[in-house]
C-alpha positions in Angstrom: 10.7 -10.0 -15.0 8.0 -7.7 -16.3 7.3 -6.0 -19.6 8.7 -3.0 -21.3 7.0 0.1 -22.6 5.2 -0.8 -25.9 7.2 1.6 -28.1 10.5 -0.1 -27.1 9.5 -3.7 -28.0 8.8 -5.5 -31.3 5.2 -6.1 -32.0 5.5 -9.9 -31.7 6.8 -9.5 -28.1 3.8 -7.5 -26.9 1.5 -9.6 -24.6 -1.9 -10.4 -26.0 -3.6 -9.0 -22.9 -2.5 -6.0 -20.8 -3.9 -4.6 -17.6 -4.8 -1.1 -16.4 -6.2 0.6 -13.3 -9.8 1.7 -14.0 -11.1 2.9 -10.6 -9.9 4.1 -7.2 -11.7 4.3 -3.9 -10.4 5.3 -0.5 -11.8 5.4 3.0 -10.4 6.8 6.3 -12.3 6.7 9.6 -13.4 10.2 10.8 -11.7 10.0 14.2 -8.3 11.8 14.5 -5.3 11.3 16.8 -3.2 14.4 16.6 0.4 15.0 17.8 -1.1 17.1 20.6 -3.2 14.2 21.7 -0.2 12.0 21.8 1.6 14.5 24.0 -1.0 13.7 26.7 -0.5 10.0 26.3 3.2 9.4 26.1 6.5 11.2 26.5 6.8 13.0 23.2 5.9 16.3 21.6 4.6 17.7 18.3 7.9 19.2 17.2 9.8 15.9 17.7 7.2 13.9 15.8 7.1 16.4 12.9 10.8 16.6 12.6 11.4 12.8 12.8 8.5 11.5 10.8 6.6 14.3 9.1 3.3 13.2 10.7 0.8 15.7 12.2 -2.2 13.5 12.6 -3.6 10.0 11.9 -7.1 8.6 11.4 -8.2 6.1 14.1 -11.1 3.7 13.8 -13.7 3.4 16.5 -13.8 0.1 18.4 -16.7 -1.3 16.4 -14.9 -0.8 13.0 -12.6 -3.5 11.8 -10.3 -3.9 8.7 -13.1 -5.5 6.6 -15.5 -2.6 7.3 -13.0 -0.1 5.9 -12.2 -2.4 3.0 -15.8 -2.6 2.1 -16.2 1.2 2.2 -13.2 1.7 -0.1 -14.4 -1.0 -2.4 -17.9 0.5 -2.8 -16.4 3.8 -3.7 -14.2 2.3 -6.4 -17.1 0.2 -7.8 -19.4 3.3 -7.8 -16.7 5.3 -9.6 -16.5 2.6 -12.3 -20.2 2.2 -12.5 -20.3 -1.6 -12.0 -21.9 -4.0 -9.6 -19.9 -6.2 -7.2 -21.2 -9.3 -8.9 -19.1 -8.4 -12.0 -15.9 -8.9 -10.0 -13.8 -12.0 -10.8 -11.5 -11.8 -7.8 -10.8 -9.8 -4.7 -7.3 -9.5 -3.2 -7.2 -7.9 0.3 -3.8 -6.8 1.4 -3.5 -6.5 5.2 -1.5 -7.3 8.3 -4.5 -6.7 10.5 -7.2 -9.1 9.4 -10.5 -9.2 11.3 -9.3 -12.7 12.4 -6.8 -15.3 11.3 -9.5 -17.1 9.4 -11.7 -16.9 7.5 -9.8 -14.6 5.2 -10.8 -10.9 5.3 -11.4 -11.3 1.5 -14.2 -13.7 2.3 -15.9 -11.2 4.6 -15.5 -8.4 2.1 -16.9 -10.6 -0.8 -19.9 -11.4 1.3 -20.6 -7.8 2.4 -20.2 -6.5 -1.2 -22.4 -9.3 -2.7 -19.7 -10.2 -5.1 -21.2 -13.6 -5.9 -18.9 -15.8 -8.1 -15.7 -13.9 -7.2 -12.8 -15.8 -5.6 -10.1 -14.1 -3.6 -7.6 -14.2 -0.8 -5.6 -12.2 1.8 -2.1 -11.1 0.9 0.3 -10.4 3.7 3.3 -8.3 2.7 3.1 -5.5 5.3 3.8 -2.1 3.8 4.5 -3.5 0.4 1.2 -5.4 0.4 -0.7 -3.1 -2.0 2.1 -3.2 -4.6 2.2 -7.0 -4.4 -1.5 -7.0 -4.8 -1.3 -4.8 -7.9 1.4 -7.1 -9.4 -0.7 -10.1 -8.8 -3.9 -8.6 -10.2 -2.1 -7.3 -13.3 -0.8 -10.8 -14.1 -4.3 -12.3 -13.5 -5.8 -9.9 -16.0 -2.8 -10.1 -18.4 -3.2 -13.9 -18.5 -6.6 -13.4 -20.0 -8.3 -15.4 -17.3 -9.7 -12.4 -15.4 -11.6 -9.3 -16.5 -12.1 -7.5 -13.2 -9.8 -7.9 -10.1 -10.3 -5.6 -7.1 -7.2 -5.0 -5.0 -7.8 -3.6 -1.6 -5.3 -2.4 1.0 -6.8 -2.1 4.4 -5.3 -1.9 7.9 -6.5 -1.1 11.4 -3.0 -0.5 12.8 -4.3 1.1 15.9 -5.3 -2.4 17.2 -1.7 -3.6 17.3 0.1 -0.5 18.4 1.4 -0.1 21.9 0.4 3.4 23.0 3.0 3.4 25.8 5.8 3.0 23.2 6.7 6.4 21.9 8.9 5.0 19.2 6.0 3.3 17.4 2.7 4.8 18.5 3.4 8.1 16.7 3.8 6.4 13.3 0.6 4.5 12.5 -3.0 5.2 11.5 -6.0 3.4 10.0 -7.4 3.4 6.5 -8.3 1.6 3.3 -7.9 2.0 -0.4 -9.0 0.0 -3.5 -8.1 -0.1 -7.1 -9.9 -2.0 -9.9 -7.7 -3.8 -12.5 -9.2 -4.5 -15.9 -7.9 -5.2 -19.5 -6.7 -2.3 -21.5 -8.3 -1.1 -24.7 -6.6 -0.4 -28.0 -3.8 2.2 -27.7 -3.6 1.8 -23.9 -0.5 0.6 -22.0 -1.4 0.3 -18.3 0.9 -2.1 -16.3 4.4 -2.0 -17.6 6.8 -3.7 -15.2 7.6 -4.6 -11.6 10.5 -5.3 -9.2 9.4 -7.2 -6.1 11.6 -9.1 -3.6 11.8 -10.3 0.0 14.7 -10.4 2.4 13.9 -12.5 5.4 17.2 -11.7 7.2 15.4 -8.5 8.3 12.5 -10.3 9.8 13.4 -9.5 13.4 13.6 -5.7 12.9 9.9 -5.1 12.4 7.4 -7.6 13.7 4.4 -8.5 15.8 6.0 -11.3 18.0 3.0 -13.0 19.5 -0.3 -14.4 18.2 0.9 -16.9 15.7 1.9 -20.6 15.9 5.4 -19.7 17.1 4.1 -17.8 20.2 0.4 -18.3 20.7 -1.5 -16.0 23.0 -1.0 -16.6 26.6 -1.4 -14.5 29.8 2.4 -14.0 29.6 2.4 -12.7 26.0 -0.3 -10.3 26.8 1.4 -9.1 30.0 4.7 -8.6 28.1 2.8 -6.6 25.4 4.1 -9.0 22.7 1.0 -8.6 20.5 2.0 -5.1 19.5 4.3 -3.9 16.8 8.0 -4.0 17.7 10.6 -2.1 15.6 14.3 -1.4 15.4 13.8 2.0 13.8 17.4 2.6 12.8 17.7 -0.7 10.9 14.3 -0.3 9.2 15.1 3.3 8.2 18.5 2.5 6.5 17.1 -0.5 4.7 14.0 1.3 3.5 15.9 4.2 2.0 18.4 1.9 0.2 15.9 -0.6 -1.2 13.3 2.0 -2.2 16.0 3.7 -4.2 17.6 0.6 -5.7 14.4 -1.1 -6.7 13.0 2.1 -8.3 16.3 2.7 -10.1 16.3 -0.9 -11.5 12.7 -0.6 -12.6 13.4 2.6 -14.5 16.7 1.6 -16.0 15.6 -1.7 -17.5 12.6 0.1 -19.1 14.8 2.9 -20.4 12.7 5.5 -18.5 14.5 8.6 -17.2 13.2 10.4 -14.1 12.2 13.3 -16.3 9.6 11.1 -17.9 8.0 10.0 -14.6 5.1 12.3 -13.7 4.5 10.9 -10.2 6.5 8.9 -7.7 4.1 7.5 -5.2 6.0 5.9 -2.3 4.7 4.1 0.8 4.2 6.6 3.5 6.2 5.4 6.4 8.4 8.4 7.2 8.9 11.6 5.3 12.7 11.4 5.7 12.7 7.9 4.1 10.7 9.2 1.1 12.8 12.4 0.5 16.1 10.5 0.9 15.1 7.8 -1.6 13.8 10.5 -4.0 16.9 12.6 -3.7 19.1 9.5 -4.6 16.9 8.9 -7.7 17.3 12.5 -8.7 13.5 13.1 -8.8 12.1 16.6 -8.8 10.4 17.1 -5.4 7.2 18.3 -7.2 6.8 14.7 -8.6 7.1 13.0 -5.2 3.7 12.5 -3.5 3.8 12.9 0.3 0.6 12.9 2.4 2.0 11.2 5.6 1.3 14.4 7.5 -2.5 13.7 7.3 -2.6 10.0 7.7 0.5 8.6 9.2 1.5 5.1 8.1 -1.6 3.1 7.2 0.5 0.2 6.0 -1.3 -1.4 3.0 -3.5 1.6 2.4 -0.9 4.3 1.9 -0.4 3.8 -1.8 -4.1 4.2 -2.8 -4.5 7.1 -0.4 -1.5 8.9 -1.8 -2.7 8.1 -5.4 -6.1 9.7 -4.7 -4.4 12.8 -3.3 -2.1 13.0 -6.3 -5.0 13.0 -8.7 -6.9 15.6 -6.7 -3.8 17.8 -6.7 -3.5 17.5 -10.5 -0.2 15.7 -10.2 -1.4 12.4 -11.9 -3.3 12.5 -15.1 -4.3 10.2 -17.9 -1.3 9.2 -19.9 1.2 9.9 -17.1 3.9 7.4 -16.1 3.7 6.6 -12.4 6.0 4.7 -10.1 4.7 3.0 -6.9 7.4 2.0 -4.4 7.4 0.4 -0.9 9.5 -1.4 1.6 7.9 -3.3 4.5 8.3 -5.7 7.3 9.8 -9.0 6.3 11.6 -7.4 4.7 9.4 -6.9 1.6 10.2 -4.6 -1.3 7.9 -3.7 -4.1 7.9 -1.3 -7.1 5.5 -1.0 -10.1 5.6 1.1 -13.2 2.3 1.9 -14.8 0.9 4.3 -17.4 -2.1 5.9 -15.8 -5.1 5.3 -18.1 -8.1 7.1 -16.5 
Protein backbone atom coordinates (compact mmCIF):
# COMPACT_ATOMS: atom_id res chain seq x y z
CA UNK A 1 0.00 0.00 0.00
CA UNK A 2 1.31 3.42 -0.90
CA UNK A 3 0.41 6.95 0.18
CA UNK A 4 -2.36 9.33 -0.72
CA UNK A 5 -2.19 12.86 -2.05
CA UNK A 6 -1.30 15.23 0.77
CA UNK A 7 -4.51 17.23 0.74
CA UNK A 8 -6.55 14.06 1.31
CA UNK A 9 -4.81 12.85 4.48
CA UNK A 10 -4.57 14.20 8.02
CA UNK A 11 -1.28 15.90 8.84
CA UNK A 12 -0.25 13.23 11.38
CA UNK A 13 -0.48 10.55 8.64
CA UNK A 14 1.91 12.29 6.24
CA UNK A 15 5.30 10.52 6.12
CA UNK A 16 8.23 12.46 7.53
CA UNK A 17 10.15 12.03 4.28
CA UNK A 18 8.90 12.05 0.73
CA UNK A 19 10.62 11.39 -2.58
CA UNK A 20 10.63 13.22 -5.91
CA UNK A 21 12.21 12.86 -9.33
CA UNK A 22 14.85 15.56 -9.80
CA UNK A 23 16.63 14.67 -13.06
CA UNK A 24 16.19 12.65 -16.21
CA UNK A 25 18.73 11.39 -18.75
CA UNK A 26 18.23 9.23 -21.82
CA UNK A 27 20.44 7.59 -24.41
CA UNK A 28 19.74 5.66 -27.61
CA UNK A 29 22.45 4.36 -29.94
CA UNK A 30 22.58 6.17 -33.29
CA UNK A 31 22.13 3.09 -35.48
CA UNK A 32 18.62 2.55 -36.85
CA UNK A 33 16.77 -0.56 -37.99
CA UNK A 34 13.74 0.51 -40.02
CA UNK A 35 10.76 -1.49 -41.17
CA UNK A 36 12.17 -1.30 -44.68
CA UNK A 37 15.38 -2.90 -43.39
CA UNK A 38 13.37 -5.71 -41.83
CA UNK A 39 11.59 -6.32 -45.12
CA UNK A 40 14.97 -7.43 -46.48
CA UNK A 41 15.65 -9.72 -43.52
CA UNK A 42 12.42 -11.57 -42.82
CA UNK A 43 8.99 -12.18 -44.36
CA UNK A 44 7.22 -8.99 -43.26
CA UNK A 45 6.39 -5.54 -44.58
CA UNK A 46 6.19 -1.96 -43.37
CA UNK A 47 2.39 -1.74 -43.49
CA UNK A 48 1.90 -4.92 -41.44
CA UNK A 49 4.37 -3.79 -38.77
CA UNK A 50 2.83 -0.31 -38.50
CA UNK A 51 -0.73 -1.62 -38.30
CA UNK A 52 0.01 -4.36 -35.78
CA UNK A 53 2.55 -2.60 -33.55
CA UNK A 54 2.81 1.11 -34.39
CA UNK A 55 6.59 0.81 -34.83
CA UNK A 56 8.44 2.47 -37.72
CA UNK A 57 12.04 2.13 -36.54
CA UNK A 58 14.17 1.09 -33.60
CA UNK A 59 17.68 2.04 -32.40
CA UNK A 60 20.27 -0.74 -32.46
CA UNK A 61 23.59 -0.77 -30.61
CA UNK A 62 26.81 -1.62 -32.41
CA UNK A 63 28.53 -4.89 -31.40
CA UNK A 64 30.97 -3.10 -29.09
CA UNK A 65 28.20 -1.41 -27.04
CA UNK A 66 26.65 -3.28 -24.12
CA UNK A 67 23.88 -2.53 -21.62
CA UNK A 68 26.26 -0.94 -19.10
CA UNK A 69 27.63 1.44 -21.76
CA UNK A 70 24.18 2.82 -22.54
CA UNK A 71 23.33 2.96 -18.83
CA UNK A 72 26.42 5.05 -18.13
CA UNK A 73 25.56 7.49 -20.94
CA UNK A 74 22.02 7.99 -19.63
CA UNK A 75 23.29 8.32 -16.06
CA UNK A 76 25.83 10.98 -17.00
CA UNK A 77 23.15 13.04 -18.73
CA UNK A 78 20.93 12.87 -15.63
CA UNK A 79 23.79 13.81 -13.28
CA UNK A 80 24.81 16.71 -15.52
CA UNK A 81 21.23 17.94 -15.65
CA UNK A 82 21.10 17.91 -11.83
CA UNK A 83 24.56 19.44 -11.54
CA UNK A 84 25.98 16.83 -9.16
CA UNK A 85 28.92 14.43 -9.16
CA UNK A 86 28.50 10.66 -9.23
CA UNK A 87 30.24 10.47 -5.86
CA UNK A 88 27.15 12.04 -4.27
CA UNK A 89 24.98 9.04 -5.13
CA UNK A 90 23.89 6.75 -2.31
CA UNK A 91 22.59 3.91 -4.48
CA UNK A 92 22.27 2.79 -8.10
CA UNK A 93 19.47 0.50 -9.29
CA UNK A 94 19.92 -0.89 -12.81
CA UNK A 95 16.73 -2.35 -14.26
CA UNK A 96 17.54 -4.76 -17.11
CA UNK A 97 16.95 -8.19 -18.61
CA UNK A 98 20.07 -7.94 -20.76
CA UNK A 99 22.93 -7.52 -18.28
CA UNK A 100 26.47 -7.41 -19.61
CA UNK A 101 26.91 -10.81 -17.92
CA UNK A 102 25.11 -12.77 -15.21
CA UNK A 103 27.62 -11.53 -12.65
CA UNK A 104 28.94 -9.18 -11.56
CA UNK A 105 25.81 -7.07 -11.56
CA UNK A 106 25.60 -4.40 -14.24
CA UNK A 107 25.11 -1.93 -11.39
CA UNK A 108 28.69 -2.69 -10.28
CA UNK A 109 30.01 -1.93 -13.75
CA UNK A 110 28.03 1.30 -13.95
CA UNK A 111 29.12 2.40 -10.48
CA UNK A 112 32.76 1.90 -11.38
CA UNK A 113 32.51 3.70 -14.73
CA UNK A 114 30.69 6.64 -13.17
CA UNK A 115 33.12 6.90 -10.27
CA UNK A 116 30.26 6.69 -7.77
CA UNK A 117 32.48 5.75 -4.85
CA UNK A 118 30.51 4.89 -1.72
CA UNK A 119 27.30 4.00 -3.56
CA UNK A 120 25.77 0.57 -3.27
CA UNK A 121 23.35 -0.94 -5.74
CA UNK A 122 21.96 -3.92 -7.56
CA UNK A 123 20.32 -5.15 -10.75
CA UNK A 124 16.53 -5.42 -10.79
CA UNK A 125 14.94 -7.95 -13.16
CA UNK A 126 11.26 -7.31 -13.87
CA UNK A 127 11.34 -7.13 -17.68
CA UNK A 128 9.15 -4.35 -19.08
CA UNK A 129 7.93 -3.34 -15.60
CA UNK A 130 11.51 -3.03 -14.38
CA UNK A 131 11.81 0.74 -14.40
CA UNK A 132 8.57 1.19 -12.45
CA UNK A 133 9.73 -1.38 -9.90
CA UNK A 134 12.99 0.58 -9.69
CA UNK A 135 11.13 3.84 -9.10
CA UNK A 136 9.03 2.22 -6.38
CA UNK A 137 12.14 0.86 -4.67
CA UNK A 138 14.05 4.14 -4.90
CA UNK A 139 11.09 6.16 -3.62
CA UNK A 140 10.90 3.97 -0.53
CA UNK A 141 14.64 4.15 0.12
CA UNK A 142 14.45 7.94 0.06
CA UNK A 143 11.17 8.09 1.98
CA UNK A 144 12.68 5.96 4.74
CA UNK A 145 15.18 8.75 5.33
CA UNK A 146 18.17 6.46 4.79
CA UNK A 147 19.03 7.70 1.28
CA UNK A 148 19.35 11.17 -0.23
CA UNK A 149 20.15 10.36 -3.87
CA UNK A 150 19.16 7.13 -5.65
CA UNK A 151 19.74 6.73 -9.37
CA UNK A 152 17.33 4.43 -11.20
CA UNK A 153 18.49 3.29 -14.63
CA UNK A 154 16.57 1.27 -17.20
CA UNK A 155 18.87 -0.11 -19.88
CA UNK A 156 18.39 -2.95 -22.32
CA UNK A 157 20.23 -4.17 -25.41
CA UNK A 158 17.35 -6.26 -26.67
CA UNK A 159 18.92 -6.75 -30.10
CA UNK A 160 21.31 -9.27 -28.50
CA UNK A 161 18.51 -11.67 -27.56
CA UNK A 162 16.22 -11.25 -30.55
CA UNK A 163 15.92 -13.90 -33.26
CA UNK A 164 16.00 -11.99 -36.54
CA UNK A 165 14.51 -14.99 -38.34
CA UNK A 166 11.35 -14.82 -36.18
CA UNK A 167 9.09 -12.19 -37.69
CA UNK A 168 6.73 -12.24 -34.70
CA UNK A 169 9.37 -10.88 -32.31
CA UNK A 170 12.17 -9.26 -34.32
CA UNK A 171 9.97 -6.33 -35.37
CA UNK A 172 9.19 -5.34 -31.78
CA UNK A 173 12.39 -4.56 -29.92
CA UNK A 174 15.12 -1.91 -29.86
CA UNK A 175 17.99 -0.76 -27.64
CA UNK A 176 18.18 2.20 -25.28
CA UNK A 177 18.62 3.51 -21.75
CA UNK A 178 17.09 6.06 -19.42
CA UNK A 179 17.84 7.25 -15.89
CA UNK A 180 15.97 9.19 -13.20
CA UNK A 181 17.40 10.62 -9.98
CA UNK A 182 15.26 10.28 -6.86
CA UNK A 183 15.78 12.70 -3.95
CA UNK A 184 13.84 14.00 -0.92
CA UNK A 185 11.17 16.61 -1.52
CA UNK A 186 11.35 20.17 -0.29
CA UNK A 187 8.60 22.03 1.58
CA UNK A 188 5.36 22.13 -0.37
CA UNK A 189 6.34 19.35 -2.78
CA UNK A 190 4.57 16.01 -3.14
CA UNK A 191 6.55 13.81 -5.52
CA UNK A 192 5.86 10.08 -5.09
CA UNK A 193 2.25 9.37 -4.16
CA UNK A 194 1.37 5.71 -4.56
CA UNK A 195 2.02 2.46 -6.42
CA UNK A 196 0.38 -0.79 -7.49
CA UNK A 197 2.85 -3.55 -8.31
CA UNK A 198 2.18 -7.27 -8.65
CA UNK A 199 3.47 -10.45 -10.24
CA UNK A 200 1.60 -13.38 -11.75
CA UNK A 201 3.95 -16.29 -12.40
CA UNK A 202 1.24 -18.32 -14.13
CA UNK A 203 2.10 -16.33 -17.26
CA UNK A 204 5.78 -17.15 -17.14
CA UNK A 205 5.72 -19.42 -20.19
CA UNK A 206 4.16 -16.85 -22.49
CA UNK A 207 7.15 -14.51 -22.72
CA UNK A 208 10.60 -15.78 -21.88
CA UNK A 209 14.20 -16.48 -22.84
CA UNK A 210 14.29 -20.26 -22.30
CA UNK A 211 18.02 -21.01 -22.22
CA UNK A 212 21.05 -19.56 -20.47
CA UNK A 213 20.03 -20.00 -16.84
CA UNK A 214 20.39 -22.86 -14.37
CA UNK A 215 17.32 -24.65 -15.76
CA UNK A 216 18.76 -24.87 -19.26
CA UNK A 217 22.46 -23.96 -19.39
CA UNK A 218 24.06 -23.11 -22.70
CA UNK A 219 24.91 -26.12 -24.82
CA UNK A 220 25.47 -26.73 -28.51
CA UNK A 221 21.87 -27.99 -28.61
CA UNK A 222 20.34 -24.88 -27.02
CA UNK A 223 22.26 -22.66 -29.42
CA UNK A 224 21.26 -24.78 -32.42
CA UNK A 225 17.60 -24.62 -31.39
CA UNK A 226 17.79 -20.83 -30.93
CA UNK A 227 16.66 -21.05 -27.31
CA UNK A 228 18.71 -18.07 -26.16
CA UNK A 229 16.33 -15.70 -27.94
CA UNK A 230 13.03 -14.17 -26.83
CA UNK A 231 10.03 -16.49 -27.26
CA UNK A 232 6.52 -15.05 -27.04
CA UNK A 233 2.90 -16.09 -27.30
CA UNK A 234 1.77 -12.74 -28.63
CA UNK A 235 -1.97 -13.27 -28.23
CA UNK A 236 -1.73 -14.22 -24.56
CA UNK A 237 0.63 -11.35 -23.76
CA UNK A 238 -1.52 -8.83 -25.59
CA UNK A 239 -4.74 -9.73 -23.76
CA UNK A 240 -3.08 -9.80 -20.34
CA UNK A 241 -1.23 -6.52 -20.91
CA UNK A 242 -4.37 -4.62 -21.90
CA UNK A 243 -6.37 -5.94 -18.95
CA UNK A 244 -3.74 -5.47 -16.27
CA UNK A 245 -2.51 -2.07 -17.43
CA UNK A 246 -6.12 -0.90 -17.21
CA UNK A 247 -6.93 -2.61 -13.90
CA UNK A 248 -3.78 -1.53 -12.05
CA UNK A 249 -4.08 2.07 -13.27
CA UNK A 250 -7.75 2.21 -12.32
CA UNK A 251 -7.00 0.85 -8.84
CA UNK A 252 -4.21 3.36 -8.36
CA UNK A 253 -6.40 6.32 -9.33
CA UNK A 254 -9.50 5.19 -7.45
CA UNK A 255 -7.81 4.63 -4.11
CA UNK A 256 -6.21 8.06 -4.34
CA UNK A 257 -9.51 9.66 -5.39
CA UNK A 258 -7.93 10.98 -8.59
CA UNK A 259 -10.11 11.31 -11.68
CA UNK A 260 -8.68 10.88 -15.17
CA UNK A 261 -9.33 14.57 -15.78
CA UNK A 262 -6.74 15.42 -13.11
CA UNK A 263 -4.02 13.28 -14.73
CA UNK A 264 -1.85 15.40 -17.02
CA UNK A 265 0.13 12.54 -18.57
CA UNK A 266 -0.32 8.78 -18.80
CA UNK A 267 3.09 7.30 -19.64
CA UNK A 268 2.80 3.59 -20.41
CA UNK A 269 5.39 1.01 -21.31
CA UNK A 270 5.85 1.09 -25.07
CA UNK A 271 5.25 -2.52 -26.13
CA UNK A 272 2.54 -2.14 -28.74
CA UNK A 273 0.49 0.87 -29.78
CA UNK A 274 -2.72 -1.16 -29.72
CA UNK A 275 -2.11 -2.28 -26.14
CA UNK A 276 -1.61 1.34 -25.07
CA UNK A 277 -4.68 2.73 -26.81
CA UNK A 278 -6.92 -0.13 -25.66
CA UNK A 279 -5.91 0.35 -22.00
CA UNK A 280 -6.24 4.15 -22.25
CA UNK A 281 -9.68 3.86 -23.84
CA UNK A 282 -10.88 1.63 -21.01
CA UNK A 283 -9.64 4.19 -18.49
CA UNK A 284 -11.44 6.96 -20.35
CA UNK A 285 -8.28 8.99 -20.83
CA UNK A 286 -8.12 11.82 -23.33
CA UNK A 287 -5.80 10.64 -26.12
CA UNK A 288 -3.81 13.89 -25.82
CA UNK A 289 -2.68 12.79 -22.36
CA UNK A 290 -1.42 9.39 -23.52
CA UNK A 291 2.28 9.46 -24.36
CA UNK A 292 3.22 7.19 -27.28
CA UNK A 293 6.66 7.19 -28.93
CA UNK A 294 6.91 3.52 -29.87
CA UNK A 295 7.08 4.50 -33.55
CA UNK A 296 10.60 5.87 -33.04
CA UNK A 297 12.11 3.38 -30.59
CA UNK A 298 10.17 0.13 -30.55
CA UNK A 299 10.10 -1.76 -27.27
CA UNK A 300 13.28 -0.97 -25.33
CA UNK A 301 12.02 -2.93 -22.29
CA UNK A 302 13.24 -1.15 -19.12
CA UNK A 303 14.10 2.04 -21.02
CA UNK A 304 10.68 2.85 -22.46
CA UNK A 305 9.30 4.78 -19.47
CA UNK A 306 12.18 7.29 -19.18
CA UNK A 307 12.38 7.70 -22.97
CA UNK A 308 8.65 8.44 -23.16
CA UNK A 309 8.91 10.79 -20.18
CA UNK A 310 11.64 12.79 -21.89
CA UNK A 311 9.53 13.07 -25.03
CA UNK A 312 6.49 14.13 -22.98
CA UNK A 313 8.50 16.96 -21.41
CA UNK A 314 9.88 18.07 -24.75
CA UNK A 315 6.36 18.11 -26.22
CA UNK A 316 5.09 20.26 -23.33
CA UNK A 317 2.78 17.48 -22.10
CA UNK A 318 4.45 17.09 -18.68
CA UNK A 319 5.23 20.14 -16.55
CA UNK A 320 6.03 20.97 -12.94
CA UNK A 321 3.04 20.32 -10.71
CA UNK A 322 1.39 17.81 -13.06
CA UNK A 323 0.08 14.44 -11.96
CA UNK A 324 1.61 11.62 -14.00
CA UNK A 325 0.83 7.90 -14.10
CA UNK A 326 3.51 5.39 -15.17
CA UNK A 327 2.17 1.95 -16.13
CA UNK A 328 3.69 -1.28 -17.44
CA UNK A 329 3.16 -5.00 -17.88
CA UNK A 330 6.06 -7.34 -18.57
CA UNK A 331 7.28 -10.92 -18.76
CA UNK A 332 6.72 -12.95 -15.66
CA UNK A 333 4.06 -11.61 -15.64
CA UNK A 334 5.01 -8.38 -13.89
CA UNK A 335 2.67 -5.42 -13.45
CA UNK A 336 3.63 -1.96 -12.25
CA UNK A 337 1.97 1.44 -11.88
CA UNK A 338 3.13 4.60 -10.12
CA UNK A 339 1.44 7.92 -9.38
CA UNK A 340 3.73 10.95 -9.00
CA UNK A 341 3.42 14.69 -8.90
CA UNK A 342 6.07 16.00 -11.25
CA UNK A 343 8.32 18.42 -9.36
CA UNK A 344 10.83 19.77 -11.89
